[in-house]
N, C-alpha and C positions, 0 to 999 in steps of 0.2 A: 436543534443545532443547525446553524446556517451551513450551506455547502462550502463556503469559503473557510469557515472554521475547520471543517472536516479536512479540506484540502491542505490547509497549513499544517495540521497535525500529521496527515499522511506523508507529506513531504519531509517532515522532521524525522519520522520513523525510517523512511527510505534512505535519507541522507546518513543516518546513524548506522543502519545495517550495511549499506553498500559503501560506506566511507567516502561519500561524495558531497559536494556543496549543493545546497537546495537550489541554487541558481542554475544548476545543470539539469534540473528535473522539469519536464513538461508533461502536461496531461496526456499528450498523444504518444508519449514514450512507452515502448514495450519494456517490461522488466528485464527480459533476457537479451533481446536484440539491441536495444538502445542503451540500456543501463548496465548491461553485463552481468546480471544476476545469474548465479548458478543455482541448480536445484536445491542445494542445501540452504542457500540464501533465501529462496522462495519460502521455505518453511520458517526461517528466521523472521522474514517480513510478516508472515501471517501471525506468528507469535507476538511480534512487536505491535501489530495493529490491535490484536486482542487485548494486550496489556494497556496500550495507550487509551483505548476507548472502553475498556472494561466490558467487552462483549465476548461471546463464544461463536465462532464461525464454523460452518460445516466444511471440513477439510477439502473434500472433493470439489465443492462449489468454489471455495476460496482459491484453490490452486488452478481453477479454470479461468480465473481473472488474469489476463495477460498484460494489461496496460494500466498506467497510473490513473487515468480517468475512470476506468472500470472499477478500480479499487475504491476510489472516492465514492462512486455511486453505490457500490456494493455495501460499503460500510455505512453510508447514509441510510440505506434501507434497514439495516440492523439497528439503527439508533431511533427509528420512528416508533 
């Protein structure tokens, strides 16, 4: 899967969970500082990514990912 495809789907999940427009999301954004995600939403994001991509992520590793670009790369690795 191309990185752009992963990015588009990651943005879709973030927009749904955080109830924001995909146009407000940038790869450099931190989930908490820039997008206002609370800890409960971090878990919801992880679950959303797992469902969207049909993967299972290590919870500690996944919660260590703090920004959008990191999430795209992290998920990309799981898809290879």
